[in-house]
C-alpha positions as CSV (number, residue, x, y, z in Angstrom):
1,X,-18.3,80.0,224.2
2,X,-21.9,80.1,223.0
3,X,-22.6,82.8,225.4
4,X,-19.6,84.8,224.4
5,X,-20.7,84.5,220.8
6,X,-24.1,85.8,221.7
7,X,-22.6,88.9,223.3
8,X,-20.5,89.6,220.2
9,X,-23.6,89.2,218.1
10,X,-25.6,91.6,220.1
11,X,-22.9,94.3,219.4
12,X,-23.1,93.3,215.7
13,X,-27.0,93.4,215.7
14,X,-27.0,96.8,217.4
15,X,-24.8,98.3,214.7
16,X,-26.6,96.4,211.9
17,X,-30.0,97.8,213.0
18,X,-28.6,101.4,213.3
19,X,-26.9,101.2,209.9
20,X,-30.2,99.9,208.4
21,X,-32.0,103.0,209.2
22,X,-29.8,105.0,206.8
23,X,-28.8,102.1,204.5
24,X,-29.8,103.7,201.2
25,X,-27.5,106.8,201.8
26,X,-24.6,104.6,203.1
27,X,-25.0,102.2,200.2
28,X,-25.0,105.0,197.7
29,X,-22.0,106.8,199.1
30,X,-19.9,103.7,199.4
31,X,-21.0,102.3,196.1
32,X,-20.9,105.3,193.7
33,X,-17.4,106.4,194.2
34,X,-15.7,103.0,193.4
35,X,-18.1,102.3,190.6
36,X,-17.3,105.6,188.9
37,X,-13.6,105.0,189.3
38,X,-14.0,101.5,187.8
39,X,-16.1,102.7,184.8
40,X,-14.3,105.9,184.1
41,X,-10.8,104.6,184.5
42,X,-11.5,101.1,183.2
43,X,-13.2,102.1,180.0
44,X,-11.4,105.5,179.4
45,X,-7.9,104.8,180.5
46,X,-8.1,100.9,179.5
47,X,-8.7,102.0,175.9
48,X,-5.2,103.2,175.7
49,X,-3.5,100.7,178.2
50,X,-4.8,97.5,176.6
51,X,-3.7,94.4,178.5
52,X,-1.8,94.3,181.8
53,X,-0.5,91.2,183.5
54,X,-2.3,88.8,181.0
55,X,-5.7,90.4,181.5
56,X,-7.6,93.5,180.3
57,X,-7.1,96.7,182.0
58,X,-10.7,96.7,183.0
59,X,-10.3,93.3,184.9
60,X,-7.0,94.5,186.3
61,X,-8.6,97.7,187.7
62,X,-11.7,95.8,188.9
63,X,-9.6,93.7,191.2
64,X,-8.0,96.8,192.8
65,X,-11.4,98.5,193.1
66,X,-12.9,95.4,194.8
67,X,-10.0,95.5,197.2
68,X,-10.0,99.2,198.1
69,X,-13.8,99.3,198.4
70,X,-13.6,96.6,201.2
71,X,-10.7,98.4,202.8
72,X,-12.5,101.7,202.7
73,X,-15.8,100.6,204.1
74,X,-14.1,99.0,207.0
75,X,-11.8,102.0,207.6
76,X,-14.5,104.6,207.4
77,X,-16.8,102.6,209.8
78,X,-13.9,101.8,212.1
79,X,-12.9,105.4,212.3
80,X,-15.7,107.8,212.2
81,X,-18.7,105.6,213.2
82,X,-16.7,103.7,215.9
83,X,-15.6,107.0,217.4
84,X,-19.1,108.3,217.4
85,X,-20.2,105.3,219.3
86,X,-17.0,105.4,221.7
87,X,-16.7,109.2,222.5
88,X,-19.9,111.1,221.3
89,X,-22.9,108.7,222.1
90,X,-20.9,106.8,224.6
91,X,-22.5,103.7,223.4
92,X,-19.7,101.5,224.5
93,X,-19.9,102.9,228.0
94,X,-23.6,101.6,228.1
95,X,-22.5,98.3,226.8
96,X,-19.9,97.9,229.5
97,X,-22.6,98.5,232.0
98,X,-24.9,95.9,230.4
99,X,-22.4,94.2,231.2
100,X,-20.3,93.4,228.3
101,X,-16.5,93.2,228.4
102,X,-14.0,95.2,226.3
103,X,-13.3,91.9,224.4
104,X,-17.1,91.5,223.6
105,X,-17.4,95.1,222.2
106,X,-14.1,94.8,220.2
107,X,-15.0,91.5,218.6
108,X,-18.5,92.5,217.9
109,X,-17.3,95.7,216.2
110,X,-14.9,93.7,214.2
111,X,-17.6,91.3,213.1
112,X,-19.6,94.3,211.9
113,X,-16.7,95.9,210.1
114,X,-16.1,92.7,208.3
115,X,-19.9,92.7,207.2
116,X,-19.5,96.3,205.9
117,X,-16.6,95.2,203.8
118,X,-18.6,92.2,202.6
119,X,-21.6,94.4,201.5
120,X,-19.3,97.0,199.7
121,X,-17.2,94.4,197.9
122,X,-20.3,92.3,197.1
123,X,-22.1,95.3,195.3
124,X,-18.9,96.0,193.1
125,X,-18.7,92.3,192.4
126,X,-22.3,92.2,191.2
127,X,-21.5,94.9,188.7
128,X,-18.2,93.2,187.6
129,X,-20.1,90.0,186.8
130,X,-23.2,91.6,185.4
131,X,-21.2,93.7,182.9
132,X,-19.1,90.7,181.8
133,X,-15.8,92.1,183.0
134,X,-15.1,88.7,184.8
135,X,-16.7,85.4,185.3
136,X,-16.1,82.0,186.8
137,X,-16.6,80.2,190.1
138,X,-13.4,81.7,191.5
139,X,-15.1,84.9,191.9
140,X,-17.0,83.6,194.9
141,X,-13.7,83.5,196.8
142,X,-13.6,87.3,196.8
143,X,-16.6,87.3,199.2
144,X,-14.8,85.7,202.2
145,X,-11.6,87.5,201.2
146,X,-13.6,90.8,201.5
147,X,-14.6,89.8,205.1
148,X,-10.9,89.2,206.0
149,X,-10.0,92.5,204.5
150,X,-12.7,94.0,206.8
151,X,-11.2,92.3,209.7
152,X,-7.7,93.5,208.9
153,X,-8.4,97.2,208.1
154,X,-11.1,97.3,210.7
155,X,-8.7,96.4,213.3
156,X,-6.3,98.9,212.3
157,X,-9.1,101.5,212.1
158,X,-10.1,100.7,215.6
159,X,-6.6,101.0,216.9
160,X,-6.4,104.6,215.4
161,X,-9.9,105.3,217.0
162,X,-8.6,104.2,220.4
163,X,-6.0,106.8,220.0
164,X,-8.1,109.7,218.8
165,X,-9.1,112.7,220.8
166,X,-11.2,114.2,218.0
167,X,-12.3,113.5,214.4
168,X,-9.5,115.6,213.0
169,X,-7.1,113.0,214.0
170,X,-8.3,110.6,211.3
171,X,-7.0,112.8,208.6
172,X,-3.4,111.9,209.6
173,X,-4.2,108.2,209.1
174,X,-6.0,108.7,206.0
175,X,-3.4,111.0,204.5
176,X,-0.2,109.3,205.7
177,X,-1.1,105.7,205.6
178,X,-4.2,104.8,203.6
179,X,-3.6,106.9,200.5
180,X,0.1,106.0,200.1
181,X,-0.9,102.3,200.7
182,X,-3.4,102.5,197.8
183,X,-0.9,104.1,195.5
184,X,1.9,101.6,196.3
185,X,-0.2,98.3,196.3
186,X,-0.8,97.8,192.7
187,X,-4.3,99.1,192.6
188,X,-4.2,101.2,189.5
189,X,-1.0,100.1,187.9
190,X,1.3,96.9,188.0
191,X,3.2,96.6,191.0
192,X,6.3,95.5,189.1
193,X,6.5,99.2,187.6
194,X,7.7,100.5,191.0
195,X,11.4,100.6,191.7
196,X,12.8,97.7,193.5
197,X,13.4,99.4,196.9
198,X,9.8,100.7,196.9
199,X,8.4,97.2,196.1
200,X,10.3,95.7,199.0
201,X,8.6,98.3,201.3
202,X,5.3,97.9,199.7
203,X,5.4,94.2,200.1
204,X,5.0,94.8,203.8
205,X,1.6,96.5,203.3
206,X,-1.5,94.3,203.8
207,X,-3.3,95.8,200.8
208,X,-0.8,94.6,198.2
209,X,-1.3,91.0,199.4
210,X,-5.1,91.4,199.4
211,X,-4.9,93.0,195.9
212,X,-2.8,90.2,194.6
213,X,-5.2,87.4,195.9
214,X,-8.3,89.2,194.5
215,X,-6.6,89.8,191.2
216,X,-5.8,86.1,190.9
217,X,-9.6,85.3,191.7
218,X,-10.8,87.9,189.0
219,X,-8.4,86.6,186.4
220,X,-9.0,82.9,187.3
221,X,-5.2,82.3,188.0
222,X,-5.6,81.9,191.7
223,X,-3.8,78.8,193.0
224,X,-3.6,77.4,196.7
225,X,-0.2,78.9,197.1
226,X,-1.6,82.3,196.9
227,X,-3.2,81.8,200.2
228,X,0.3,82.5,201.6
229,X,-0.5,86.2,201.0
230,X,-3.1,85.9,203.8
231,X,-0.3,85.9,206.3
232,X,0.5,89.6,206.3
233,X,-3.0,90.8,206.8
234,X,-3.4,88.3,209.5
235,X,-0.3,89.7,211.3
236,X,-1.6,93.3,211.0
237,X,-5.1,92.3,212.3
238,X,-3.6,90.3,215.2
239,X,-1.2,92.9,216.4
240,X,-3.8,95.7,216.1
241,X,-6.3,93.8,218.1
242,X,-3.9,93.3,220.9
243,X,-3.2,96.9,220.9
244,X,-6.9,97.9,220.7
245,X,-7.7,95.8,223.7
246,X,-5.0,97.5,225.6
247,X,-5.8,101.0,224.6
248,X,-9.8,100.5,225.0
249,X,-9.2,99.0,228.4
250,X,-7.2,102.1,229.6
251,X,-9.5,104.5,227.9
252,X,-12.9,103.2,228.9
253,X,-12.1,101.6,232.1
254,X,-9.5,104.1,233.4
């Protein structure tokens, strides 16, 4: 088991070292967009909205931005960067000759995707706490939840990558899956505002459950029973990983 962990860690380390060479650019791109959304919508629209679900709109939106920031980081890395490693640079082929197994590569990549989500959510969380939008020890629970978010959406992104023939393929996933999920998961407005039929459908989406847990942590209302929301992201992650292993085995090993 220790040897297997070392192999996964070597994949994680390779990605971390590569990312560190352009960390400033990566951090700016991944940090600026959610920060601008948080400040512009939170202070601008929040002036007219007032309170939502027993919290200020700024707090309400902060929970949504924290969740989507973690999701977007893992999604972008698991799509574009992972595809580059797989099909352009052929990094994974070299790893298989190291030799590492498909499982080693997959789990090492997953650990890195969780790390990217942790970094992105952690930066936004620093702004949230420093500006006084939210406070309390419960906010610390957002960090492990961000890692879990990276695992879930990272696994889903890797599945899409395993099916992709070129970069253009990812636009379908972003447009048809990710964007509607953001709009239906209570990120910008209360989930209860949606029609009943749409709420039933949206409740099957992993982002809704993550936003719900993060919002409880931001508002200080999180209770142990809220951990049940973790089940849906875990199911998505588990199913995606099984399919990823099958697809990469066929694609890389023929």
